[in-house]
C-alpha positions in Angstrom: 76.8 122.3 97.1 76.5 118.8 98.1 78.9 116.1 96.8 76.4 114.4 94.5 75.6 117.7 92.8 79.3 118.5 92.3 79.8 115.0 90.8 76.9 115.5 88.4 78.3 118.9 87.4 81.8 117.4 86.8 80.3 114.7 84.6 78.3 117.1 82.5 81.4 119.4 82.1 83.5 116.3 81.1 80.9 115.3 78.5 80.8 118.8 77.1 84.7 119.0 76.9 84.8 115.6 75.1 82.2 116.7 72.7 84.1 119.9 71.8 87.3 118.0 71.6 85.8 115.6 69.0 84.3 118.6 67.1 87.8 120.2 67.0 89.4 117.0 65.8 86.9 116.6 63.0 87.2 120.2 62.0 90.9 119.9 61.7 90.4 116.8 59.4 87.9 118.4 57.1 88.9 119.6 53.7 88.7 122.3 52.4 90.0 124.4 55.3 93.1 126.4 56.1 96.3 124.3 56.3 96.2 122.3 59.5 99.5 122.4 61.3 100.5 119.1 62.8 101.0 120.7 66.2 97.3 121.6 66.3 96.5 117.9 65.9 99.1 116.8 68.4 97.6 119.1 71.1 94.4 117.0 71.0 96.2 113.8 72.1 97.8 112.5 75.3 101.6 112.0 75.1 101.2 108.2 75.1 98.0 108.1 72.9 97.3 105.3 70.5 95.4 105.7 67.1 94.5 102.5 65.3 92.3 101.0 62.6 90.2 98.1 63.9 89.0 95.2 61.7 90.8 93.6 58.8 90.3 96.3 56.2 90.7 99.3 58.5 93.8 97.9 60.3 95.4 97.1 57.0 94.6 100.6 55.7 95.6 102.7 58.7 97.6 100.5 61.0 98.5 101.6 64.6 100.3 104.8 65.6 101.7 105.5 69.1 102.5 108.8 70.6 101.0 112.2 69.9 103.7 113.3 67.5 103.4 110.1 65.4 99.6 110.3 65.4 99.6 113.9 64.3 102.1 113.2 61.5 100.1 110.3 60.3 96.7 112.1 60.3 98.3 115.4 59.0 99.8 113.5 56.1 96.3 113.3 54.5 95.6 117.0 54.9 96.7 120.1 53.0 99.2 120.9 51.7 98.9 117.2 50.7 96.6 116.9 47.7 95.1 113.6 48.9 91.6 115.0 49.4 89.8 117.6 47.3 86.9 117.3 49.7 86.7 115.5 53.1 83.8 116.1 55.4 83.0 114.3 58.7 79.6 113.9 60.4 79.2 112.4 63.9 76.0 110.7 64.9 74.8 108.2 67.6 76.9 109.7 70.3 77.5 108.0 73.6 79.8 109.5 76.2 80.5 108.0 79.6 82.6 110.0 82.0 84.1 108.4 85.1 86.2 110.9 87.0 89.2 111.9 84.9 88.5 109.3 82.2 85.8 108.9 79.6 84.8 106.6 76.8 82.9 107.7 73.7 81.4 106.0 70.8 80.1 107.6 67.6 79.0 106.5 64.1 80.9 108.7 61.7 79.8 109.4 58.1 82.6 110.6 55.9 82.2 112.0 52.4 85.5 112.1 50.5 86.5 113.3 47.0 90.1 112.5 46.1 92.6 114.4 44.0 91.9 111.9 41.1 88.2 112.8 41.2 86.8 109.6 42.8 84.3 110.1 45.6 83.3 107.8 48.4 80.9 107.6 51.4 82.1 105.9 54.5 80.3 104.7 57.6 82.7 104.1 60.5 82.4 103.3 64.2 84.6 105.3 66.4 85.5 104.1 70.0 87.6 106.6 71.8 89.0 106.7 75.3 89.8 110.1 76.8 91.8 111.3 79.8 91.7 114.6 81.6 95.3 115.8 82.1 95.8 118.9 84.3 92.3 120.0 83.6 92.4 119.4 79.8 90.5 116.5 78.1 92.7 114.7 75.6 92.3 111.7 73.3 94.0 108.7 74.8 93.0 105.8 72.5 91.3 106.4 69.1 89.9 103.3 67.4 88.2 103.5 64.0 86.4 100.6 62.3 85.0 100.9 58.8 81.4 99.5 58.7 80.8 100.3 55.0 82.0 102.4 52.1 80.4 103.1 48.7 81.5 104.9 45.6 79.6 108.1 44.9 79.0 109.4 41.5 78.9 113.0 40.5 77.2 114.8 37.6 80.7 115.2 36.1 81.0 111.4 35.9 77.9 111.1 33.8 75.7 109.5 36.5 
């Protein structure tokens, strides 16, 4: 195979791995599901990863977390056995992934539907900008940035709407 073809193949494989990595992350964050062990979340991140909220509201809500263990503990704190969410579903759209050797950048618009333990429900629209790094042949999240674009209360038939 010529060098250009090998490079194209590596780029496509990188995109595919990044896409599966994001699908796994979102699956682990969905509720209901079996209890997510913090170690499962930690395995998705580089050792020196950063997870942060961007923008005034999101930064105040989520802050910044450094290191795979700190990130996994933070994210895992919202998931079962915590009763924070009764329902939490994530939908990724508007995907853009750019692979450059052993690094990649991705951007998505995420829609999130959440129902909390107290019965309130919300719909969120969020922009995700995420940097990835391939470490020893495994693609991992290096820098996760989330910025809330909107949120709206949802009403259910139980609430009389």
